[in-house]
C-alpha positions as a printed NumPy array, in Angstrom:
array([[  0.   ,   0.   ,   0.   ],
       [  1.22 ,   3.423,  -0.795],
       [  0.931,   6.509,   1.399],
       [ -2.53 ,   7.862,   0.312],
       [ -4.143,   4.471,   0.914],
       [ -2.71 ,   4.318,   4.436],
       [ -4.009,   7.816,   5.178],
       [ -7.485,   6.847,   3.942],
       [ -7.457,   3.688,   6.037],
       [ -6.377,   5.589,   9.151],
       [ -9.147,   8.167,   8.565],
       [-11.797,   5.464,   8.213],
       [-10.633,   3.719,  11.378],
       [-10.577,   7.088,  13.148],
       [-14.148,   7.882,  12.11 ],
       [-15.327,   4.471,  13.302],
       [-13.621,   5.002,  16.671],
       [-15.133,   8.486,  17.044],
       [-18.582,   7.141,  16.108],
       [-18.256,   4.406,  18.725],
       [-17.133,   6.67 ,  21.571],
       [-19.554,   9.512,  20.816],
       [-22.722,   7.568,  19.971],
       [-22.639,   3.875,  20.756],
       [-20.743,   3.739,  24.05 ],
       [-22.843,   6.341,  25.926],
       [-26.044,   4.685,  24.713],
       [-24.985,   1.264,  26.003],
       [-23.992,   2.783,  29.367],
       [-27.388,   4.49 ,  29.608],
       [-29.21 ,   1.242,  28.737],
       [-27.243,  -0.604,  31.417],
       [-28.175,   2.011,  34.072],
       [-31.859,   1.84 ,  33.08 ],
       [-31.855,  -1.964,  33.241],
       [-30.269,  -1.869,  36.704],
       [-32.845,   0.696,  37.868],
       [-35.756,  -1.414,  36.594],
       [-34.359,  -4.554,  38.229],
       [-33.907,  -2.766,  41.571],
       [-37.525,  -1.592,  41.886],
       [-39.168,  -2.69 ,  45.126],
       [-42.364,  -2.128,  47.09 ],
       [-42.524,   1.372,  48.517],
       [-40.383,   3.044,  45.839],
       [-41.708,   6.321,  44.486],
       [-41.628,   6.335,  40.687],
       [-42.37 ,   8.529,  37.705],
       [-44.168,   6.66 ,  34.94 ],
       [-43.57 ,   7.262,  31.225],
       [-46.997,   8.893,  31.095],
       [-45.87 ,  11.575,  33.555],
       [-47.831,  10.169,  36.489],
       [-46.177,   9.857,  39.9  ],
       [-46.939,   6.844,  42.045],
       [-45.765,   4.382,  44.669],
       [-45.074,   0.724,  43.954],
       [-47.386,  -1.571,  45.926],
       [-46.526,  -4.926,  44.331],
       [-43.609,  -6.232,  42.288],
       [-43.852,  -9.193,  39.937],
       [-41.374, -10.666,  37.487],
       [-42.357,  -8.467,  34.542],
       [-45.023,  -6.14 ,  35.94 ],
       [-45.74 ,  -3.781,  38.806],
       [-48.75 ,  -2.443,  40.637],
       [-48.486,   1.268,  41.278],
       [-50.745,   3.359,  43.504],
       [-51.321,   6.669,  41.74 ],
       [-54.107,   8.053,  43.958],
       [-56.197,   7.016,  46.935],
       [-57.83 ,   3.677,  46.056],
       [-56.396,   3.805,  42.493],
       [-53.863,   1.108,  41.679],
       [-52.706,   0.41 ,  38.13 ],
       [-50.827,  -2.589,  36.787],
       [-48.094,  -1.878,  34.259],
       [-45.057,  -3.394,  32.647],
       [-41.708,  -2.572,  34.281],
       [-40.684,  -0.687,  31.156],
       [-43.469,   1.807,  31.918],
       [-41.346,   3.285,  34.708],
       [-39.286,   6.271,  33.605],
       [-37.345,   6.83 ,  36.828],
       [-37.293,   6.515,  40.578],
       [-38.13 ,   9.687,  42.413],
       [-38.492,  10.916,  45.955],
       [-41.359,  12.345,  47.954],
       [-39.605,  15.729,  48.108],
       [-39.473,  15.972,  44.313],
       [-43.172,  15.152,  43.972],
       [-44.216,  17.772,  46.515],
       [-41.909,  20.44 ,  45.044],
       [-43.645,  20.2  ,  41.655]])
């Protein structure tokens, strides 16, 4: 291989490395954190659902949860319906 071909090869490898570290790596780290959060859910945790509703987990099953969203209102949803854990202070501040 002559010099221009080596330069082109190095540029292509460089672009692939940049693509990996800027886009793919952070996404996989974020997915890992989300999976850990969903697996760690337990009864009594305060959560924010994907729909924007705050609630408290009342029952945990293998793939679903029961969440109390108001007095005498309990909904059953898939674990993936939870956006994040939250705290009582955050709910009351909003």
